C-alpha positions in Angstrom: -51.3 -30.9 -13.0 -47.8 -32.0 -14.1 -47.6 -34.4 -17.0 -45.3 -37.4 -16.8 -42.7 -35.8 -19.1 -42.6 -32.7 -17.0 -42.4 -34.7 -13.8 -39.6 -36.7 -15.2 -37.7 -33.5 -16.1 -38.4 -32.1 -12.6 -37.1 -35.1 -10.7 -33.3 -34.4 -10.9 -30.9 -32.3 -12.9 -29.0 -33.8 -15.8 -25.3 -35.0 -15.5 -24.1 -31.5 -16.4 -26.3 -30.0 -13.7 -25.1 -32.5 -11.1 -21.5 -31.6 -12.0 -22.2 -27.9 -11.5 -23.8 -28.6 -8.1 -20.9 -30.8 -7.0 -18.5 -28.0 -8.1 -20.5 -25.5 -6.1 -20.4 -27.8 -3.0 -16.7 -28.3 -3.5 -16.0 -24.6 -3.8 -18.2 -23.7 -0.8 -16.1 -25.6 1.8 -14.1 -23.7 4.4 -10.7 -24.6 3.0 -11.6 -23.1 -0.5 -13.3 -20.1 1.0 -10.2 -19.3 3.0 -7.9 -19.9 0.0 -10.0 -17.4 -2.0 -9.8 -14.8 0.8 -6.0 -15.2 1.0 -5.6 -15.0 -2.8 -7.2 -11.5 -2.7 -4.2 -10.2 -0.7 -1.5 -8.4 -2.8 1.3 -10.6 -4.0 -0.5 -13.8 -3.1 -1.9 -16.0 -5.9 -4.1 -19.1 -5.7 -1.2 -21.5 -5.2 0.5 -19.4 -2.5 -2.9 -18.9 -0.8 -3.4 -22.7 -0.8 0.0 -23.3 0.8 -0.8 -20.9 3.5 -4.1 -22.5 4.3 -2.7 -26.0 4.3 0.1 -24.8 6.6 -2.5 -23.4 9.0 -4.4 -26.7 8.9 -1.2 -28.7 9.6 -0.2 -26.4 12.5 -1.6 -26.2 16.0 -5.1 -24.9 16.3 -3.6 -22.2 18.5 -2.0 -20.6 15.4 -5.4 -20.4 13.7 -7.0 -19.0 16.8 -4.3 -16.4 17.3 -4.4 -15.3 13.6 -8.2 -15.0 13.8 -8.1 -13.0 17.0 -5.5 -10.5 15.6 -7.3 -10.1 12.3 -10.6 -9.5 14.1 -9.2 -6.8 16.3 -6.9 -5.2 13.7 -9.0 -2.2 12.8 -9.9 -1.5 16.4 -6.2 -1.7 17.6 -4.5 0.2 14.7 -5.2 3.8 13.7 -3.5 6.5 11.7 -1.2 8.8 13.5 -2.9 12.2 13.9 0.3 14.0 12.7 1.9 12.0 9.9 -0.8 9.4 8.9 1.3 6.3 9.6 -0.3 3.3 11.3 0.1 3.2 15.0 -1.6 1.9 18.2 -1.5 5.3 19.8 -2.9 8.7 18.8 0.7 9.7 17.7 3.3 7.3 16.3 6.7 6.6 17.8 8.5 8.5 15.0 6.5 11.8 15.6 7.1 11.6 19.3 10.8 10.8 19.1 12.7 13.9 20.2 15.9 12.4 18.7 14.5 12.6 15.2 15.1 15.7 13.0 11.7 17.3 12.8 12.9 19.9 10.4 13.0 17.3 7.6 9.8 15.7 6.4 9.8 12.8 4.0 6.6 12.7 2.0 5.5 9.1 0.9 2.6 7.6 -0.8 1.6 4.9 1.7 2.4 3.8 5.3 4.2 0.8 3.9 6.8 3.1 2.3 7.6 4.4 5.8 8.6 0.9 7.0 10.8 0.3 3.9 12.6 3.6 4.4 13.0 2.9 8.2 14.5 -0.5 7.4 17.3 1.3 5.5 18.3 3.3 8.6 19.3 6.2 6.3 16.7 8.8 7.1 16.8 10.7 10.4 13.7 12.9 10.0 9.9 12.4 10.2 7.3 11.4 7.7 4.0 12.4 6.1 1.8 9.9 4.4 -0.3 11.2 1.5 -2.5 8.1 1.3 -2.1 7.8 -2.5 -1.1 9.7 -5.6 -3.0 12.1 -7.9 -4.4 9.9 -10.6 -7.2 11.6 -12.6 -7.9 8.5 -14.8 -8.6 6.6 -11.6 -10.7 9.4 -10.1 -8.1 10.3 -7.4 -7.7 14.1 -7.0 -5.6 16.2 -4.7 -8.6 16.6 -2.4 -8.6 12.8 -1.8 -5.1 12.9 -0.4 -3.6 14.3 2.8 -2.1 17.3 1.0 -4.0 20.1 2.8 -2.9 18.5 6.1 0.7 18.6 5.0 0.4 22.3 4.1 -1.2 23.1 7.5 1.5 21.1 9.2 4.3 23.0 7.6 2.6 26.3 8.2 2.0 25.5 11.9 5.7 25.0 12.5 6.5 28.6 11.6 9.5 28.0 9.4 10.9 25.2 11.5 10.6 22.7 8.6 13.7 23.2 6.4 13.4 20.5 3.8 10.6 18.4 2.3 11.8 15.2 0.6 9.4 13.8 -1.9 9.9 10.0 -1.8 7.3 9.3 -4.5 7.5 6.7 -7.2 9.0 7.9 -10.6 5.7 7.3 -12.4 3.3 9.6 -14.2 1.2 9.7 -11.0 4.2 10.3 -8.8 5.5 13.1 -11.1 2.0 14.7 -11.2 1.8 14.7 -7.4 5.3 16.0 -7.0 4.6 18.9 -9.4 1.4 19.7 -7.6 3.1 19.8 -4.2 5.8 22.1 -5.6 3.2 24.6 -6.8 1.3 24.5 -3.6 4.4 25.0 -1.4 6.2 27.6 -3.6 5.5 30.4 -1.1 6.8 28.5 1.9 10.4 28.9 3.1 11.1 25.2 2.7 13.5 23.4 0.3 11.8 20.7 -1.7 13.9 17.8 -2.9 13.1 14.5 -4.5 14.8 11.1 -4.2 17.3 10.4 -7.0 16.2 7.9 -9.6 18.3 6.1 -12.2 20.1 2.9 -12.9 19.8 0.3 -10.1 22.9 -1.2 -8.5 24.0 -4.1 -10.7 21.9 -2.9 -13.6 22.8 -3.4 -17.2 22.5 -0.4 -19.6 21.4 -2.8 -22.3 18.1 -3.5 -20.4 17.5 0.0 -19.0 14.5 1.8 -20.5 14.9 5.3 -22.0 13.2 7.2 -19.2 15.4 5.6 -16.5 18.5 6.2 -18.6 17.4 9.8 -19.1 16.9 10.3 -15.3 20.3 8.7 -14.7 22.1 11.2 -16.9 20.3 14.2 -15.3 21.0 12.9 -11.9 24.7 12.1 -12.5 27.2 12.9 -9.7 30.8 13.9 -9.6 33.3 11.1 -8.7 
C-alpha cells in the first residue's frame, strides 16, 4: 500500500523533471531529428544543418520527396569501380573505360573524392587508383585495410605497360608513411614512382608558412 507522501511524490515530476520531459519532446520532433542527421555530415554544423532543413521545409514537397528517394537508393545505385575503386553506377567507371586516357600513368589517391577534385583541374590525362584511406597505425589502419594489394596486382597484370605511378597523397605523417610503404612494395617493378610537389601555396606569405612546408618548398624548388 502506498502512503500519502509516496502517492504525492508519484503523481507528477517536479518542475525540473517537467522541463527535462519538455526538452525531450522538443528534441524528438522531425525537424530537430533531421537537423541532427544533417549536422553529422562533414563540414556541416548545427546552424548550417538547420538552414538546410528550413530550406527544405520552405520548398516544394517535391524537393523533399526527390531527396529522400535518391538517398534511399544511393547504396543500391552506386558501387565501386572493379578496377580503380572510384564510385560509379556501372561495374567499371567512365575513366577506366575511356580509350583516350593514358593508361600508362596511374594516379594513386586516398579517396574517391580526390579523383573528382583532380578531374576538375583538367590537368591529369591518366587513370586512377583509390586506396580507400592511408596507413595510420594509431587509428588501427594497416596496409592490409587498403587497396594496396589490388594496386600491385593491377600493375603486374599490365606486364610493364604502366610507366608511371603518381602518388597524390596528402603531405601528412600518414600520407608519407603510405607513400614510403608503396615505394618499398613496388621497388622491383619497372615503373617510375613520383609524388605531387608540395610547398608554398599561390599567394602565400613566407611569414605564415610552417617549417615543414618551407622545407618542402626549398627541396622542390624549380629553375626559372
